[in-house]
C-alpha positions as CSV (number, residue, x, y, z in Angstrom):
1,M,90.1,87.0,104.7
2,A,89.1,90.4,103.2
3,K,91.4,92.0,100.7
4,K,93.0,95.2,102.1
5,I,92.8,98.5,100.1
6,L,94.7,101.6,101.0
7,V,92.9,104.8,100.0
8,I,95.3,107.8,99.8
9,E,93.1,110.8,99.2
10,D,93.1,114.3,100.9
11,N,89.4,115.0,100.3
12,D,87.2,113.8,103.2
13,K,84.1,113.4,101.0
14,N,85.9,111.3,98.4
15,R,87.4,109.1,101.1
16,K,84.0,108.6,102.7
17,L,82.4,107.7,99.3
18,I,85.2,105.2,98.5
19,R,85.2,103.8,102.0
20,D,81.4,103.2,101.9
21,V,81.4,101.6,98.4
22,L,84.4,99.3,99.2
23,R,83.1,98.3,102.7
24,Y,79.8,97.4,101.0
25,H,81.8,95.0,98.8
26,S,83.6,93.6,101.9
27,Y,87.0,95.1,101.5
28,E,89.1,96.1,104.5
29,I,89.9,99.8,104.1
30,I,93.0,101.7,105.3
31,E,93.1,105.5,104.8
32,A,95.7,108.1,104.5
33,E,95.3,111.9,103.8
34,N,98.5,112.5,101.9
35,G,101.2,110.6,100.0
36,E,103.8,110.7,102.9
37,E,101.3,109.1,105.3
38,G,100.2,106.7,102.5
39,V,103.7,105.4,101.9
40,K,104.1,104.8,105.7
41,K,100.8,103.0,105.9
42,A,101.5,100.9,102.7
43,K,104.8,99.6,104.3
44,E,103.0,99.0,107.6
45,H,99.9,97.2,106.3
46,L,101.0,95.8,102.9
47,P,97.6,96.2,101.2
48,D,96.5,94.2,98.2
49,L,95.8,97.4,96.3
50,I,96.3,101.2,96.7
51,L,93.9,103.8,95.3
52,L,96.0,107.0,95.0
53,D,94.8,110.5,94.3
54,I,97.2,112.6,92.1
55,Q,96.6,116.1,93.5
56,M,97.4,116.2,97.2
57,P,99.3,118.3,99.7
58,V,102.6,117.2,101.3
59,M,103.4,114.6,98.6
60,D,101.5,114.3,95.3
61,G,100.5,111.1,93.6
62,F,103.5,111.1,91.2
63,D,106.0,111.4,94.1
64,T,104.1,108.8,96.1
65,I,104.1,106.2,93.3
66,K,107.8,106.8,92.8
67,A,108.4,106.1,96.5
68,L,106.1,103.1,96.5
69,K,107.6,101.5,93.4
70,G,111.1,102.3,94.6
71,S,110.7,100.4,97.9
72,P,111.2,96.7,98.1
73,E,108.3,96.2,100.5
74,T,105.7,98.0,98.3
75,K,107.0,97.8,94.7
76,N,104.7,94.9,93.7
77,I,101.5,96.4,95.2
78,K,98.9,97.3,92.5
79,V,98.3,101.1,92.4
80,I,95.3,102.8,90.7
81,A,95.4,106.5,90.2
82,F,92.3,108.5,90.6
83,T,92.2,112.1,89.5
84,S,90.2,114.9,88.0
85,F,92.8,115.0,85.2
86,A,90.9,113.6,82.2
87,M,92.8,115.1,79.3
88,V,94.0,113.2,76.3
89,G,97.3,111.6,77.2
90,D,96.8,111.6,81.0
91,R,96.0,107.8,81.1
92,E,99.3,107.1,79.2
93,R,101.2,109.5,81.6
94,M,99.8,107.7,84.6
95,L,100.7,104.2,83.3
96,K,104.1,105.4,82.3
97,A,104.6,106.7,85.9
98,G,104.0,103.2,87.2
99,F,100.3,103.1,87.9
100,D,98.5,99.9,87.1
101,D,95.3,101.7,86.1
102,Y,93.6,105.1,86.1
103,I,90.1,106.2,87.2
104,S,88.8,109.7,86.5
105,K,86.8,111.7,89.0
106,P,84.0,112.0,89.8
107,I,84.2,108.3,90.8
108,D,81.7,106.0,89.3
109,T,80.6,103.9,92.3
110,R,79.4,101.0,90.1
111,Q,82.6,100.9,88.0
112,L,85.0,101.1,91.0
113,P,84.4,97.6,92.4
114,E,84.7,96.1,88.9
115,I,88.1,97.8,88.3
116,I,89.3,96.6,91.7
117,K,88.2,93.0,91.0
118,K,90.1,93.2,87.7
119,H,93.3,93.9,89.6
120,I,93.1,91.9,92.8
121,G,90.3,89.3,92.1
122,E,87.4,88.5,94.3
123,K,87.4,89.2,98.0
């Protein structure tokens, strides 16, 4: 059975790119356009992994990770932040907030599947 990945990202182009790369690698993709929708879908689908954008309308990535890690149903799901923040200290800030890893944008389409495999194993 394919591993499920929830992509929470407000940018259509980024979602399409991630969807195409991950489907090529046989992952099942669930999509949400903001953090609030993402938390609902995470509880509904219980994905193996969540890719979470930091800068979004409605509910940003930091509020979203807080909600996910604060909920019994979703607290153990691996969550990887992806963001255009790439300053010194940002990675540490993401990990401290509860993220399991951090990917900076623009997304490296060869690196993405490798990072996912590191966290949830082979499909």
